[in-house]
SERO-4910 file (N, C-alpha, C, O; in steps of 0.05 Angstrom, whole numbers):
BEGIN
 pado doro    nc1    nc2    nc3   cac1   cac2   cac3    cc1    cc2    cc3    oc1    oc2    oc3
  Met    A   -260    414    274   -257    407    246   -250    377    245   -234    367    260
  Lys    A   -262    364    225   -257    335    222   -228    330    214   -218    343    196
  Ala    A   -215    310    227   -188    303    219   -189    288    193   -207    272    188
  Pro    A   -168    292    176   -168    277    150   -164    247    154   -150    238    172
  Thr    A   -177    232    137   -174    203    137   -149    194    122   -138    173    127
  Trp    A   -142    210    102   -120    203     84   -100    226     82   -106    249     84
  Ile    A    -74    218     79    -53    237     74    -41    231     46    -37    208     39
  Ile    A    -36    252     31    -25    248      4      1    263      2      4    286     10
  Gly    A     22    248     -8     48    260    -12     53    264    -41     45    248    -58
  Val    A     67    286    -48     71    293    -76    100    303    -80    110    319    -64
  Asp    A    112    293   -101    138    304   -110    141    299   -140    126    283   -152
  Glu    A    160    313   -152    165    311   -181    193    301   -187    210    302   -169
  Ala    A    197    292   -211    223    285   -221    225    294   -250    205    292   -265
  Gly    A    248    303   -258    252    310   -286    248    339   -293    240    346   -315
  Arg    A    252    357   -274    249    386   -280    273    396   -297    269    413   -314
  Gly    A    296    384   -293    320    395   -306    329    383   -333    345    396   -347
  Pro    A    319    360   -341    329    347   -366    324    364   -391    306    381   -391
  Leu    A    339    358   -411    335    370   -438    314    355   -454    306    365   -475
  Ala    A    307    331   -446    289    315   -462    270    299   -444    275    295   -420
  Gly    A    247    291   -455    228    275   -441    210    291   -423    212    316   -422
  Pro    A    192    278   -409    172    291   -393    181    298   -365    202    288   -356
  Val    A    166    314   -351    168    317   -322    148    297   -311    126    294   -321
  Ala    A    155    284   -289    137    264   -276    130    273   -248    147    283   -233
  Val    A    105    270   -241     96    278   -214     85    253   -201     66    240   -211
  Gly    A     97    245   -178     88    223   -162     68    232   -140     73    251   -127
  Val    A     47    217   -138     26    223   -117     20    197   -103     12    177   -115
  Val    A     24    196    -76     19    172    -61      0    178    -38      3    198    -24
  Arg    A    -21    161    -35    -41    165    -15    -40    142      5    -40    119     -2
  Val    A    -39    150     31    -39    130     52    -60    138     73    -67    162     75
  Ala    A    -68    119     89    -86    125    111    -72    141    133    -48    137    137
  Glu    A    -86    159    145    -74    174    168    -64    154    189    -78    135    196
  Gly    A    -39    157    197    -27    139    216    -10    117    204      4    103    218
  Phe    A    -11    114    177      6     95    163     35    104    166     42    126    158
  Asp    A     52     86    177     80     93    182     97     86    158    106     63    156
  Val    A    101    105    141    116    101    116    145     92    122    155     74    109
  Ala    A    157    106    141    185     99    147    189     71    157    209     58    151
  Arg    A    169     61    172    171     33    182    164     13    160    177     -8    158
  Glu    A    145     19    144    136      0    123    154      0     99    155    -19     84
  Phe    A    169     22     94    187     24     72    215     31     83    224     54     81
  Leu    A    228     11     94    254     16    107    274     27     87    278     16     65
  Gly    A    288     48     95    308     60     78    297     81     59    312     93     43
  Val    A    271     87     61    260    107     43    272    135     49    274    143     72
  Lys    A    279    149     28    289    176     30    288    188      2    280    175    -18
  Asp    A    295    213      0    295    227    -26    307    210    -48    329    199    -44
  Ser    A    293    207    -70    302    189    -91    330    196   -101    345    178   -110
  Lys    A    338    221   -100    364    230   -110    387    219    -92    410    218   -100
  Gln    A    380    212    -67    400    201    -48    402    171    -49    418    159    -34
  Leu    A    386    158    -66    386    129    -67    399    119    -93    397    133   -114
  Ser    A    410     96    -92    420     83   -117    397     73   -133    375     70   -123
  Glu    A    402     68   -158    380     58   -175    369     31   -165    345     28   -164
  Pro    A    386     12   -157    374    -13   -145    357     -8   -121    337    -21   -117
  Ala    A    365     11   -103    350     16    -79    323     29    -87    303     22    -75
  Arg    A    323     47   -106    298     59   -116    279     37   -127    255     37   -121
  Glu    A    290     20   -144    274     -1   -156    262    -20   -135    239    -28   -138
  Lys    A    277    -26   -115    268    -44    -93    244    -31    -79    224    -44    -73
  Leu    A    247     -5    -72    226      8    -58    201     12    -76    179     11    -66
  Phe    A    206     17   -101    183     20   -120    168     -6   -123    144     -6   -124
  Ala    A    183    -28   -124    170    -55   -125    153    -59   -101    131    -71   -103
  Leu    A    162    -51    -77    147    -54    -53    122    -36    -54    100    -44    -46
  Leu    A    125    -12    -65    102      6    -68     81     -6    -86     57     -5    -80
  Glu    A     89    -18   -108     70    -31   -126     56    -54   -112     32    -58   -115
  Ala    A     71    -70    -97     59    -93    -83     39    -84    -62     18    -95    -59
  Arg    A     46    -63    -47     28    -53    -26      3    -40    -39    -19    -42    -27
  Ala    A      6    -28    -62    -17    -17    -76    -36    -39    -85    -60    -37    -83
  Lys    A    -24    -61    -95    -41    -84   -104    -56    -96    -80    -78   -106    -84
  Gln    A    -44    -96    -57    -57   -106    -33    -78    -87    -22    -95    -94     -5
  Gly    A    -79    -62    -32    -98    -43    -23    -90    -27      1   -106    -13     13
  Asp    A    -64    -29      9    -54    -15     32    -50     15     27    -50     31     46
  Leu    A    -47     22      2    -43     50     -6    -50     52    -35    -57     33    -48
  Ala    A    -48     76    -46    -53     81    -74    -33    101    -84    -24    118    -69
  Tyr    A    -26     99   -110     -8    119   -121    -14    123   -151    -26    106   -164
  Arg    A     -6    146   -161     -6    152   -189     19    167   -196     30    182   -180
  Val    A     28    163   -221     49    180   -232     38    192   -258     31    177   -276
  Cys    A     37    218   -259     27    232   -282     49    248   -295     67    258   -282
  Leu    A     48    250   -321     69    263   -337     61    288   -350     38    291   -359
  Gly    A     79    307   -351     76    331   -368     97    328   -391    121    329   -386
  Gly    A     87    324   -415    105    317   -437    122    340   -447    118    363   -440
  His    A    142    333   -464    161    353   -474    147    375   -489    154    399   -487
  Ala    A    126    368   -505    112    389   -520     97    408   -502     96    432   -507
  Gln    A     85    397   -481     71    413   -462     90    432   -447     84    455   -441
  Ile    A    114    421   -440    134    438   -427    142    461   -445    144    484   -435
  Asp    A    146    456   -471    153    477   -489    131    497   -493    136    521   -496
  Gln    A    107    488   -492     84    506   -497     77    522   -472     71    546   -474
  Leu    A     77    509   -448     67    522   -424     89    530   -404     84    547   -387
  Gly    A    113    518   -407    133    521   -387    133    498   -367    112    485   -364
  Ile    A    155    493   -355    158    470   -338    140    471   -313    129    451   -305
  Thr    A    137    495   -301    121    497   -277     91    491   -283     79    476   -268
  Ser    A     81    502   -305     53    496   -312     49    467   -320     29    455   -313
  Ala    A     68    456   -335     66    428   -343     66    410   -318     50    390   -317
  Ser    A     83    415   -299     84    400   -274     58    403   -258     48    384   -247
  Arg    A     48    428   -257     24    433   -242     -1    418   -253    -17    408   -238
  His    A     -2    417   -280    -24    402   -292    -22    372   -286    -43    360   -279
  Ala    A      2    361   -287      6    333   -281     -1    328   -251    -14    308   -245
  Leu    A      7    346   -234      2    344   -205    -28    343   -200    -38    326   -185
  Ala    A    -43    362   -212    -72    363   -208    -85    337   -218   -104    327   -205
  Arg    A    -76    326   -240    -88    301   -250    -83    279   -231   -102    263   -225
  Gly    A    -59    277   -220    -53    256   -201    -70    258   -175    -80    237   -166
  Ile    A    -72    282   -164    -88    285   -140   -117    278   -145   -130    264   -129
  Arg    A   -128    288   -167   -156    283   -172   -162    254   -178   -183    243   -171
  Ala    A   -142    240   -189   -146    211   -194   -148    196   -168   -162    175   -167
  Leu    A   -135    205   -147   -135    191   -122   -157    201   -102   -160    190    -80
  Thr    A   -171    222   -110   -190    234    -91   -218    238   -103   -234    252    -91
  Ser    A   -222    227   -127   -247    233   -141   -273    225   -127   -294    236   -131
  Thr    A   -270    205   -109   -294    196    -94   -295    206    -66   -311    197    -50
  Met    A   -277    225    -59   -274    235    -31   -285    263    -28   -288    278    -48
  Gln    A   -292    270     -4   -297    297      4   -270    311      9   -250    297     16
  Lys    A   -269    337      6   -243    351     10   -233    349     38   -209    350     43
  Ser    A   -252    345     57   -244    343     85   -232    315     91   -221    311    113
  Asp    A   -234    297     72   -224    270     77   -194    267     75   -182    247     84
  Phe    A   -180    286     62   -152    283     57   -137    309     61   -148    331     59
  Tyr    A   -111    306     65    -92    329     68    -68    323     51    -59    300     50
  Ile    A    -57    344     38    -36    340     19    -10    352     29    -10    375     38
  Gln    A     12    337     27     39    346     34     55    346      8     57    325     -5
  Leu    A     67    369      2     82    371    -23    111    380    -18    116    395      1
  Asp    A    129    371    -35    156    381    -34    158    410    -41    141    421    -56
  Gly    A    178    424    -29    181    453    -33    180    461    -62    192    449    -79
  Gly    A    164    482    -68    161    492    -95    136    482   -109    128    492   -130
  Leu    A    124    461    -98    100    449   -110     75    457    -95     76    460    -70
  Tyr    A     54    462   -110     28    470    -97      5    455   -111      5    453   -135
  Ala    A    -13    446    -95    -37    433   -106    -57    455   -113    -54    478   -105
  Pro    A    -78    448   -128    -99    467   -133   -109    480   -107   -110    466    -86
  Lys    A   -116    505   -108   -121    521    -83   -144    510    -66   -145    515    -42
  Glu    A   -162    495    -79   -186    486    -63   -179    464    -44   -196    457    -27
  Phe    A   -155    452    -45   -148    430    -28   -132    439     -3   -116    458     -5
  Ser    A   -136    426     19   -120    431     43    -92    419     39    -89    396     31
  Gln    A    -71    435     43    -44    427     35    -23    441     51    -28    461     64
  Glu    A      1    430     49     25    441     62     48    436     43     54    413     36
  Thr    A     62    457     36     87    454     20    110    456     39    113    475     55
  Ile    A    128    435     38    149    432     58    176    434     44    182    418     27
  Ile    A    192    454     52    219    456     41    235    432     49    235    424     72
  Arg    A    248    420     29    263    395     32    245    372     42    254    354     56
  Gly    A    220    374     34    201    353     41    209    326     32    203    306     45
  Asp    A    222    324      8    230    298     -2    251    285     15    256    261     13
  Asp    A    265    301     32    285    291     50    274    287     78    284    270     93
  Leu    A    254    303     86    245    304    113    220    288    118    215    279    141
  Val    A    203    284     98    177    271    101    177    245     85    177    246     61
  Pro    A    176    222     99    178    196     84    157    193     62    162    181     42
  Leu    A    133    203     67    112    200     46    119    216     21    114    206     -1
  Ile    A    130    239     24    139    255      1    163    240    -12    165    240    -37
  Ser    A    181    229      4    203    213     -7    193    191    -24    203    185    -46
  Leu    A    172    177    -15    161    155    -30    149    165    -57    152    151    -77
  Ala    A    136    188    -56    126    200    -81    149    207   -100    146    204   -124
  Ser    A    171    216    -89    194    223   -106    206    198   -119    214    199   -142
  Ile    A    205    176   -105    215    150   -116    197    141   -138    206    132   -159
  Ala    A    171    143   -134    152    135   -155    156    151   -180    155    140   -202
  Ala    A    159    177   -177    163    194   -200    189    188   -214    190    186   -239
  Lys    A    211    185   -199    237    181   -210    239    154   -225    249    153   -247
  Val    A    230    133   -212    232    106   -225    215    105   -250    224     95   -271
  Thr    A    191    116   -249    173    116   -273    186    131   -296    186    122   -318
  Arg    A    197    155   -290    209    171   -311    235    157   -322    239    157   -346
  Asp    A    251    147   -304    276    134   -313    270    110   -331    283    106   -351
  Arg    A    250     94   -324    242     71   -341    233     81   -368    239     68   -389
  Leu    A    218    102   -369    208    113   -394    232    122   -412    233    117   -435
  Met    A    251    136   -400    274    146   -415    291    123   -425    304    125   -446
  Thr    A    292    101   -409    307     78   -419    293     65   -443    307     56   -462
  Arg    A    267     65   -443    252     55   -467    257     74   -490    259     65   -513
  Met    A    258    100   -485    263    119   -507    291    116   -518    295    123   -542
  Ala    A    309    106   -503    337    101   -513    337     81   -536    353     84   -554
  Ala    A    319     62   -535    318     42   -557    307     55   -582    314     47   -604
  Gln    A    290     75   -579    278     89   -602    297    110   -613    297    115   -637
  Tyr    A    313    122   -596    331    143   -604    359    136   -593    369    149   -574
  Pro    A    372    116   -604    397    105   -592    421    124   -593    440    119   -579
  Ala    A    420    145   -609    444    162   -612    449    180   -588    471    191   -585
  Tyr    A    430    182   -570    432    203   -549    440    192   -522    447    208   -504
  Gly    A    439    166   -518    448    155   -492    428    160   -469    436    162   -446
  Phe    A    402    161   -475    382    166   -455    383    145   -432    376    152   -410
  Glu    A    391    121   -439    392    100   -418    413    107   -396    411     96   -374
  Arg    A    432    124   -403    453    131   -383    446    156   -368    446    156   -343
  His    A    439    177   -382    435    203   -368    405    211   -365    399    231   -352
  Lys    A    387    195   -377    358    200   -374    349    227   -383    328    237   -375
  Gly    A    365    239   -401    357    265   -413    370    289   -399    366    311   -409
  Tyr    A    384    284   -377    396    307   -363    419    319   -380    430    305   -397
  Pro    A    427    344   -374    447    358   -391    476    350   -384    491    367   -373
  Thr    A    483    326   -391    511    317   -387    528    326   -412    517    334   -432
  Arg    A    554    324   -409    571    330   -431    566    312   -455    565    321   -478
  Ala    A    562    286   -450    557    267   -471    531    274   -486    529    271   -510
  His    A    511    283   -470    485    290   -483    488    314   -501    478    314   -523
  Tyr    A    503    334   -492    507    358   -508    524    351   -533    519    361   -555
  Glu    A    543    333   -530    558    324   -554    541    310   -574    544    315   -598
  Ala    A    522    294   -565    504    280   -583    486    300   -597    479    298   -620
  Leu    A    477    321   -582    460    342   -594    475    357   -615    464    364   -636
  Arg    A    500    363   -610    516    378   -630    520    361   -655    521    371   -678
  Arg    A    522    335   -651    527    318   -674    502    312   -690    502    312   -714
  Trp    A    480    306   -676    456    296   -688    432    316   -688    413    312   -703
  Gly    A    435    338   -672    412    355   -669    391    342   -651    395    319   -643
  Pro    A    370    356   -644    350    345   -625    332    324   -639    328    325   -663
  Cys    A    322    306   -622    303    286   -632    275    295   -624    271    317   -613
  Ala    A    256    278   -629    228    286   -626    220    292   -597    202    307   -592
  Ile    A    235    280   -577    227    284   -549    244    305   -534    241    308   -510
  His    A    261    319   -549    276    341   -536    258    365   -530    239    371   -545
  Arg    A    264    378   -508    250    403   -501    264    426   -515    286    434   -507
  Arg    A    253    436   -537    266    457   -552    272    482   -535    292    495   -539
  Ser    A    254    488   -516    258    511   -500    282    508   -480    290    528   -468
  Tyr    A    292    484   -477    314    479   -459    341    479   -473    362    478   -460
  Leu    A    341    479   -499    366    474   -514    381    500   -520    372    516   -537
  His    A    403    504   -506    419    528   -510    441    522   -530    465    521   -524
  Leu    A    432    518   -555    450    511   -577    445    531   -600    424    545   -600
  Pro    A    463    533   -619    459    551   -642    432    545   -656    424    522   -657
  Glu    A    420    565   -666    394    563   -679    394    541   -701    374    527   -704
  Ala    A    416    539   -715    417    519   -737    416    491   -726    407    472   -740
  Val    A    425    487   -701    424    460   -689    397    454   -677    386    432   -680
  Val    A    385    474   -664    360    470   -651    338    465   -671    322    447   -667
  Gly    A    337    479   -693    318    475   -715    290    483   -708    272    480   -725
***
């Protein structure tokens, strides 16, 4: 069997928040590309500080511009999450990201590594790795791409919906976020299916 020419890493960010999209990061590198060496300090985005994530993401952008690798971050929006559920919304975003990076390739040209719980469309060769975002540097890099892209979006949303503090908690269910919801009710980007509040508040 022909060895793959490319390896693709996949991870998501934003499964748990009450507002905003889920983001899926997809990073493609050539077989043999040493992610750990080229991206010193790379690891699961949740284990990194925001400045460290931003620094690694800037390097990812620079290496993509040089043609050393390619990446996409695709979103499943709040309305799609409410309509289809978080797993389906994430799966649709994941499939878009993979197809965007492989549209000119044969299926034998690439192999996909995904963080635990994530699966690519069945027609692709793939491996789902438990704690992959911690154990596999390429998946870690995908998690950073997803996390930074989503965090930046939620910071922009904070300017549009200043009452909720999105710039601080990025939509996650903190006490301050719940207090804002009780006071103001949900805004346009809240996931209605995630809000465990009285019916009169959820609306």
